[in-house]
VOVEX-705809 format. One record per residue (C-alpha): x, y, z. Coordinates in steps of 0.2 Angstrom, whole numbers, padded with zeros to 4 digits. Each point is the difference from the previous one (the first is absolute). Layout:
<nodes>
NODE  X  Y  Z
...
</nodes>
This chain:
<nodes>
NODE  -0482  0616  0211
NODE  -0012  0006  -0014
NODE  -0017  -0004  0006
NODE  -0008  0002  -0018
NODE  -0004  -0012  -0014
NODE  0012  0002  -0015
NODE  -0002  -0004  -0019
NODE  0017  0000  -0006
NODE  -0002  0010  -0016
NODE  0017  -0005  -0009
NODE  0010  -0015  0002
NODE  0008  -0014  -0010
NODE  0002  -0018  -0001
NODE  0013  -0010  -0010
NODE  0005  -0018  -0005
NODE  0018  0000  -0007
NODE  -0003  -0015  -0009
NODE  -0009  0012  -0013
NODE  0009  0014  -0008
NODE  0003  0017  0010
NODE  0015  0008  -0010
NODE  0004  0012  0013
NODE  0001  -0012  0014
NODE  0009  -0013  -0010
NODE  0012  0009  -0010
NODE  0017  0009  0005
NODE  -0003  0010  0016
NODE  0003  0018  -0002
NODE  0004  0009  0018
NODE  0002  0017  -0008
NODE  -0020  0000  -0004
NODE  -0010  0010  0011
NODE  -0007  -0013  0010
NODE  0017  -0006  0006
NODE  0006  -0019  0002
NODE  -0016  -0011  -0002
NODE  0008  -0017  0003
NODE  -0010  -0002  0015
NODE  -0016  -0002  -0010
NODE  0006  -0010  -0014
NODE  -0009  -0015  0007
NODE  -0018  -0007  -0003
NODE  -0013  0011  0010
NODE  -0017  -0008  0001
NODE  -0015  0002  0011
NODE  0007  -0009  0015
NODE  0016  0012  0000
NODE  -0011  0014  -0003
NODE  -0011  -0005  0015
NODE  0015  -0002  0011
NODE  0005  0019  -0004
NODE  -0018  0006  0005
NODE  -0001  -0010  0016
NODE  -0007  0010  0014
NODE  -0010  0011  -0011
NODE  -0018  -0002  -0005
NODE  0000  -0003  -0019
NODE  -0017  -0001  -0008
NODE  0006  0001  -0017
NODE  0013  0004  -0013
NODE  0003  0006  -0017
NODE  0014  -0009  -0010
NODE  0010  0011  -0013
NODE  0009  -0007  -0013
NODE  0018  -0005  0005
NODE  0010  0003  -0017
NODE  -0002  -0018  -0007
NODE  0006  -0003  -0017
NODE  -0016  -0006  -0006
NODE  -0014  0011  0008
NODE  -0013  -0011  -0006
NODE  0006  -0016  0007
NODE  0003  0010  0017
NODE  -0018  0006  0000
NODE  -0007  -0017  -0003
NODE  0012  -0007  0014
NODE  -0006  0013  0012
NODE  -0018  -0004  -0004
NODE  0004  -0018  0005
NODE  0008  0005  0015
NODE  -0015  0010  0005
NODE  -0012  -0014  -0004
NODE  0010  -0011  0011
NODE  0006  0011  0014
NODE  -0014  0014  0001
NODE  0015  0012  -0001
NODE  0003  0011  -0009
NODE  -0018  0006  0000
NODE  0002  0009  -0016
NODE  0014  0005  -0012
NODE  0007  0013  -0011
NODE  0009  -0009  -0016
NODE  0013  0006  -0011
NODE  -0003  0006  -0018
NODE  0010  0010  -0013
NODE  -0011  0012  -0007
NODE  0010  0004  -0014
NODE  0002  -0017  -0006
NODE  -0009  -0005  -0017
NODE  -0010  -0014  0009
NODE  -0005  0010  0015
NODE  -0018  0000  -0004
NODE  -0001  -0019  0000
NODE  0010  0000  0016
NODE  -0011  0011  0008
NODE  -0015  -0011  -0005
NODE  0008  -0015  0008
NODE  0005  0009  0016
NODE  -0018  0006  0002
NODE  -0007  -0017  -0001
NODE  0010  -0005  0016
NODE  -0012  0000  0014
NODE  0012  0008  0013
NODE  0008  0012  -0011
NODE  -0006  0019  0003
NODE  0012  0010  -0011
NODE  0016  0001  -0008
NODE  0017  0009  0002
NODE  0013  0005  -0012
NODE  0015  0007  0009
NODE  0005  0016  -0008
NODE  0015  0007  0010
NODE  0011  0009  -0010
NODE  0016  0009  0008
NODE  0016  0008  -0008
NODE  0009  -0012  0011
NODE  -0001  -0018  -0007
NODE  0001  -0007  0018
NODE  -0016  0008  0003
NODE  -0009  -0004  -0017
NODE  -0012  -0015  -0002
NODE  -0004  0005  -0019
NODE  0011  0007  -0014
NODE  -0013  0012  -0006
NODE  -0006  0016  0007
NODE  -0015  0003  -0012
NODE  -0011  -0014  0005
NODE  -0014  0011  0008
NODE  -0002  0010  -0018
NODE  0002  -0016  -0010
NODE  -0014  -0002  -0012
NODE  0000  -0020  0001
NODE  0001  0001  0019
NODE  -0014  0013  0002
NODE  -0011  -0010  -0010
NODE  0002  -0016  0010
NODE  0000  0009  0016
NODE  -0018  0006  -0005
NODE  -0005  -0018  -0002
NODE  0000  -0003  0019
NODE  -0015  0010  0002
NODE  -0011  -0011  -0011
NODE  0008  -0016  0010
NODE  -0003  0007  0016
NODE  0019  0001  0005
NODE  0009  0012  0010
NODE  0018  0006  -0004
NODE  0014  0000  0013
NODE  0011  0014  -0005
NODE  0018  -0001  0005
NODE  0011  0015  -0004
NODE  0012  0013  0007
NODE  -0004  0017  0006
NODE  0005  0009  -0016
NODE  -0013  -0011  -0009
NODE  -0015  0004  0012
NODE  -0006  0015  -0010
NODE  0000  -0009  -0016
NODE  -0009  -0015  0007
NODE  -0013  0012  0008
NODE  -0004  0005  -0018
NODE  -0003  -0018  -0005
NODE  -0011  -0002  0015
NODE  -0010  0015  -0004
NODE  -0004  -0005  -0017
NODE  -0006  -0017  0006
NODE  -0012  0003  0015
NODE  -0008  -0017  -0002
NODE  0016  -0009  0004
NODE  0006  -0001  0018
NODE  0019  0004  0001
NODE  0009  -0006  0016
NODE  0018  0008  0003
NODE  0011  -0012  0006
NODE  0013  0002  0014
NODE  -0004  0019  0005
NODE  0007  0006  -0017
NODE  0017  -0007  0003
NODE  0009  0015  0006
NODE  0019  -0002  -0001
NODE  0007  0014  0011
NODE  -0005  0010  0016
NODE  0008  0016  -0007
NODE  -0011  0015  -0001
NODE  0000  0001  -0019
NODE  -0005  -0018  -0002
NODE  -0013  0001  0014
NODE  -0007  0015  -0009
NODE  -0002  -0010  -0017
NODE  -0007  -0014  0009
NODE  -0013  0010  0009
NODE  -0005  0009  -0017
NODE  -0002  -0016  -0009
NODE  -0010  -0009  0015
NODE  -0012  0016  0000
NODE  -0002  -0001  -0019
NODE  -0005  -0019  0001
NODE  -0011  0002  0015
NODE  -0010  0014  -0010
NODE  -0007  -0014  -0011
NODE  -0014  -0008  0010
NODE  0003  -0018  -0008
NODE  0018  -0001  0008
NODE  0006  -0008  0016
NODE  0016  -0002  0009
NODE  0009  -0015  0008
NODE  0011  0005  0014
NODE  0013  -0012  -0001
NODE  0018  -0004  -0008
NODE  0009  0014  0010
NODE  0013  -0012  0005
NODE  0006  -0003  -0017
NODE  0007  0017  -0002
NODE  0004  0003  0018
NODE  0007  -0015  0007
NODE  0003  0006  0018
NODE  -0017  0009  0003
NODE  -0006  0007  0016
NODE  -0017  0007  0005
NODE  0005  0018  -0002
NODE  0007  -0004  -0019
NODE  -0016  -0009  -0005
NODE  -0011  0012  0008
NODE  0000  0014  -0014
NODE  -0005  -0013  -0013
NODE  -0012  -0010  0010
NODE  -0010  0015  0006
NODE  0003  0010  -0015
NODE  -0008  -0014  -0011
NODE  -0014  -0001  0013
NODE  -0003  0019  -0001
NODE  0000  0001  -0019
NODE  -0012  -0015  -0003
NODE  -0009  -0002  0016
NODE  -0002  -0016  0010
NODE  -0014  -0006  -0010
NODE  0012  0000  -0016
NODE  0015  -0006  0009
NODE  0006  -0018  0006
NODE  0014  -0007  0008
NODE  0010  -0016  -0007
NODE  0015  -0009  0004
NODE  0009  -0003  -0016
NODE  0006  -0016  0008
NODE  0011  -0009  -0003
NODE  0010  0014  -0009
NODE  -0002  0012  0015
NODE  0006  -0015  0011
NODE  0018  0006  -0004
NODE  -0004  0015  0010
NODE  -0010  -0004  0015
NODE  -0012  -0014  0007
NODE  -0018  0000  -0005
NODE  -0005  0004  0019
NODE  0013  0015  0000
NODE  -0008  0007  -0016
NODE  -0018  0000  0006
NODE  0005  0005  0018
NODE  0007  0016  -0010
NODE  -0016  0002  -0010
NODE  -0010  -0001  0016
NODE  0010  0013  0010
NODE  0001  0012  -0015
NODE  -0019  0000  -0001
NODE  -0005  -0002  0019
NODE  -0008  0018  0000
NODE  -0013  -0004  -0013
NODE  -0017  -0006  0003
NODE  -0004  -0018  0001
NODE  -0010  0001  -0016
NODE  0014  0008  -0009
NODE  0013  -0014  0006
NODE  -0012  -0014  -0005
NODE  0000  0008  -0018
NODE  0019  0000  0000
NODE  0003  -0017  0007
NODE  -0015  -0009  -0009
NODE  -0015  0009  -0006
NODE  0008  0009  -0015
NODE  0008  -0016  -0007
NODE  -0017  -0009  0003
NODE  -0009  0013  -0010
NODE  0012  0002  -0014
NODE  0005  -0018  -0003
NODE  -0018  -0007  0003
NODE  0005  -0012  0013
NODE  -0015  -0012  0001
NODE  -0008  0000  0016
NODE  -0001  -0019  0002
NODE  0020  -0002  -0001
NODE  0004  0014  0012
NODE  0005  -0009  0015
NODE  0016  -0010  -0007
NODE  0010  0000  0016
NODE  0002  0008  0017
NODE  0016  0001  0010
NODE  0009  -0006  -0014
NODE  -0010  -0018  -0002
NODE  -0009  -0005  -0015
</nodes>
């Protein structure tokens, strides 16, 4: 069993008495994530800790879960944090192309546990893979102006794109060196064929060339539902080789990735795939990088051991 403290750098909670359109609307089993009926239930801190049981969780980063009202979600996550000590910190959602984005960012920055924002940008020619209906957000003037506001607010940006969008994203990161950019879900490779793997590697290298960028190694089950150690290896090790352990972090993407494995199975895979690295490198991957990037407060680090809060 993994014998390291972990900070889960990307997980979700939700209470379906609120609005989560993607979990409450008509199911679409043709979407790349597959049949999500098993996670269309409330998922709070007790359920999360039950999944983590057996691992030494010392902190977590809650990332927006696609709520219909992102501000209400962020306020709810702050309340959960205040009551439960988990999640330790949060990344909230904000539409940087919206006319009221500036006011939204100001309010989000006032929430004590919020460290950054995410605006999902995944666009794909296949609508079953797309999260947005525009492929030009990374060059949109309004979007870029609001992205630039993050630096003054001391907020990071969680970047979620597909491999064909990575080089364009790297140019945005290069133009804003004062903003920390954290790539979600290993760049979301959608295929293992040689051409796609080469595209992913070029994009990862371009983004990693910018010193203000980091990568979360997570979410690989969404595009490969029956993963194995061998199938994960090129993406896990490729991301670490590009960014280095000091700029890489492991994350669960639970409960979404619970559709494809247990929490323990996922972290056992991360453990085995990095067994040859040094202790210092593994500490960065499992907790240290997330602590630094998301500024986890030292006083709140020990929020659970062996699954108990």
